[in-house]
C-alpha positions, 0 to 999 in steps of 0.5 A, spaced: 626 959 243 631 958 248 638 955 247 642 952 252 649 948 251 651 942 255 657 945 260 662 940 255 660 943 249 665 949 250 671 944 251 668 941 244 669 947 240 675 950 243 679 943 241 676 944 234 678 951 234 685 950 236 686 944 231 683 949 225 687 955 228 694 950 228 693 947 221 690 953 217 690 959 221 685 963 225 681 964 219 680 957 218 678 957 226 673 963 225 670 960 218 668 953 223 665 957 228 661 962 223 658 955 220 657 952 227 653 958 229 649 959 223 647 952 224 645 953 231 641 959 228 637 954 223 636 950 229 633 955 233 629 957 227 626 950 226 628 945 231 625 940 228 629 941 221 634 936 222 633 929 223 632 925 229 638 919 230 636 916 237 629 917 240 628 925 241 636 926 239 637 930 233 643 931 229 645 937 225 651 936 220 655 942 218 656 943 210 664 945 210 667 942 216 666 934 217 663 936 224 656 935 227 652 937 233 647 933 237 641 936 240 634 935 244 628 939 244 625 940 251 619 945 250 621 951 248 628 950 249 634 947 245 639 944 248 646 942 245 649 936 248 656 935 244 660 938 238 664 932 235 667 930 228 663 926 224 668 920 225 668 920 232 665 914 235 657 914 235 656 913 243 661 920 244 657 925 248 650 921 247 649 920 255 650 928 256 643 931 258 
């Protein structure tokens, strides 16, 4: 499987890391990033593992942190569209392609 990130995912993740670095120090930011990457790995191993939320759009919820990411499968490619807080408006990031 190939992995592609929407260009805005970097700013999504940077904002979360800045928040966790501020409230809990670099170790908390590192823990968030490690968990995010572990879940990205799970998606690459089995893209259909996480449930669809709207058509072919799928949602992977992190365990420790109140965040998730949305992704689509295109043939042999996974495209991550958004990383967002669980309480973020449900439409945030949906229109990214």
